[in-house]
C-alpha positions as CSV (number, residue, x, y, z in Angstrom):
1,M,140.7,121.2,109.3
2,N,142.3,121.8,105.6
3,I,145.8,121.7,105.2
4,L,145.6,125.7,104.5
5,A,143.9,126.5,107.6
6,A,146.3,124.2,109.6
7,Y,149.3,126.2,107.6
8,G,147.5,129.6,108.6
9,L,147.4,128.8,112.1
10,L,151.3,127.7,112.2
11,A,152.4,130.4,110.4
12,H,150.5,133.1,112.8
13,A,152.9,131.1,115.7
14,V,155.7,131.2,114.1
15,I,154.8,134.9,113.1
16,F,154.0,135.9,116.7
17,G,157.1,134.2,117.9
18,A,159.1,136.3,115.3
19,L,157.6,139.3,117.1
20,A,158.4,138.0,120.1
21,T,162.0,138.4,118.6
22,L,162.2,142.0,118.5
23,I,162.0,142.4,122.3
24,P,165.4,142.8,123.5
25,L,166.2,140.0,125.9
26,G,169.5,139.3,125.1
27,E,170.6,135.3,125.4
28,L,166.8,135.0,126.2
29,R,165.8,135.8,123.1
30,A,165.2,132.2,121.2
31,R,163.7,130.4,124.2
32,V,161.1,133.6,124.4
33,A,160.0,133.2,120.9
34,L,159.8,129.3,121.0
35,S,157.6,130.1,124.1
36,A,155.8,132.7,122.5
37,S,155.1,130.4,119.5
38,T,153.6,128.1,121.6
39,L,151.9,130.3,123.5
40,A,150.2,131.3,120.4
41,L,149.1,128.5,119.5
42,L,147.6,127.3,123.2
43,V,145.9,130.5,124.3
44,G,144.5,131.3,121.2
45,I,146.1,133.8,119.9
46,A,147.2,132.2,116.2
47,P,143.8,131.6,115.8
48,G,142.4,135.4,116.7
49,M,145.5,136.5,114.1
50,H,144.3,134.2,111.4
51,A,140.6,135.1,111.8
52,Y,141.6,138.8,112.2
53,F,144.1,138.8,109.3
54,G,143.6,135.5,107.1
55,T,145.9,133.3,105.7
56,P,149.2,134.6,105.7
57,S,151.6,134.3,102.6
58,L,154.7,132.6,102.6
59,T,156.8,136.1,101.9
60,L,155.2,136.8,105.0
61,L,156.2,133.6,107.1
62,A,159.9,133.6,105.3
63,L,160.6,136.8,106.5
64,A,159.6,135.6,110.3
65,V,162.1,132.5,109.9
66,I,164.6,135.0,109.0
67,Q,163.6,137.0,112.1
68,L,163.6,133.9,114.5
69,A,167.0,132.2,113.2
70,D,168.7,136.2,112.9
71,K,171.4,134.6,110.5
72,T,171.2,137.9,108.9
73,P,168.8,141.3,109.2
74,S,165.5,141.5,107.6
75,P,166.0,141.5,103.9
76,L,162.0,144.1,104.3
77,T,164.3,147.3,104.7
78,Y,163.1,150.9,103.9
79,R,163.7,150.1,99.8
80,P,161.8,146.9,99.0
81,A,159.2,147.9,101.5
82,L,158.5,151.1,99.7
83,G,158.5,149.2,96.5
84,L,155.7,146.6,97.7
85,L,154.0,149.2,99.6
86,A,153.6,151.4,95.8
87,F,152.1,147.8,94.0
88,A,150.2,146.8,97.3
89,L,148.1,149.9,97.7
90,P,146.8,150.3,94.3
91,F,146.5,146.7,94.1
92,Y,144.0,146.7,96.7
93,A,142.6,149.6,95.9
94,T,141.6,148.2,92.7
95,A,140.8,144.5,93.6
96,L,138.5,146.4,96.3
97,G,136.4,147.9,93.4
98,L,138.3,151.0,92.5
99,G,137.7,150.9,88.8
100,T,136.6,147.8,86.7
101,F,139.7,146.1,86.4
102,D,140.4,143.3,89.2
103,P,143.7,141.9,89.8
104,Y,143.4,139.8,91.7
105,A,141.4,137.6,89.7
106,L,144.8,137.5,87.3
107,G,146.3,135.0,90.4
108,Y,143.7,132.2,89.4
109,Q,145.4,131.1,86.3
110,P,149.0,133.2,86.6
111,A,150.5,132.5,83.3
112,L,150.4,136.4,82.4
113,L,151.8,136.9,86.2
114,L,154.2,134.0,86.2
115,G,155.5,135.5,83.5
116,V,156.1,139.1,84.8
117,L,157.8,136.9,87.7
118,L,160.7,135.9,85.5
119,P,162.3,139.1,85.0
120,L,161.5,139.9,88.6
121,G,163.5,136.9,89.4
122,L,166.4,138.0,87.3
123,A,166.6,141.3,88.1
124,L,167.1,139.7,92.1
125,W,169.6,137.2,90.7
126,W,171.7,140.1,88.5
127,K,171.3,142.2,92.0
128,R,172.4,139.5,94.1
129,Q,169.5,139.6,96.3
130,D,169.6,136.0,97.8
131,A,167.1,136.4,100.5
132,W,164.6,137.3,98.0
133,L,164.9,135.3,95.5
134,A,165.1,132.4,97.7
135,I,161.9,133.8,98.8
136,L,160.3,134.4,95.3
137,A,161.4,130.5,94.7
138,I,159.4,129.3,98.2
139,D,156.6,131.4,96.8
140,L,156.4,129.6,93.3
141,A,156.8,126.2,95.1
142,G,154.2,127.3,97.7
143,Y,152.0,128.0,95.0
144,A,153.0,124.8,93.2
145,S,152.2,122.4,96.0
146,G,148.6,123.5,95.1
147,V,147.8,124.5,98.7
148,F,147.0,128.4,97.6
149,G,144.4,128.9,95.1
150,N,145.7,132.3,94.0
151,L,149.3,133.7,93.5
152,W,148.7,136.8,95.3
153,D,147.9,135.0,98.5
154,V,151.4,133.2,98.1
155,L,153.2,136.5,97.4
156,F,151.9,139.1,99.8
157,D,149.2,139.7,102.0
158,P,147.6,142.8,104.2
159,L,149.6,142.1,107.1
160,L,152.7,141.9,105.1
161,V,151.5,145.7,103.7
162,M,151.2,146.7,107.1
163,L,154.4,145.5,107.9
164,A,156.4,147.3,105.1
165,L,153.8,150.5,106.2
166,I,156.0,150.2,109.8
167,V,159.1,150.0,107.9
168,V,158.6,153.1,105.8
169,G,156.9,154.9,108.5
170,R,159.6,154.2,110.8
171,Q,162.8,155.1,108.4
172,Q,160.8,158.7,108.2
173,V,160.4,159.4,111.1
174,V,164.0,158.5,112.0
175,R,164.9,161.0,109.2
176,L,162.9,164.0,110.2
177,I,164.1,163.4,114.0
178,A,167.7,163.6,112.5
179,S,167.1,166.3,110.3
180,R,165.8,168.4,113.6
181,T,168.6,167.6,115.6
182,R,171.0,169.0,112.5
């Protein structure tokens, strides 16, 4: 087993534990999350998630750790989720063959991509989005470690995009319900 596969299995166990924290269990929440993470490794949930979704991004892992720590609300709110969807849907469409340009190839030699991330980091610093700035720093450090071969794999993945779709969809449903009750 290589380091990327080991990372994928452990990250999916943490992500499964973070999903377990969404169950309202009060004071048992932390114990259930730890048990769910361990159970995910022992009974094959984490390997199944790894086989189905692939290696999770460091961004998704950082969001899962924030959820497990329960120190702050998740930084993946409506606006960041909408921004991620606005970028990721055309990205995946072109990466899967819609058109002749393959943006995924830019992640293998990411000088241009890193140049684009510099203004993003400055904007996050300017807006005092400390959680997102820390996640970006973790992502860049993870890419610099050499474990990931492509910078895009560090920044986002299909599971993170599905999570963003759920966040945006939930907000739209809440708005629809609120408009009907008036």
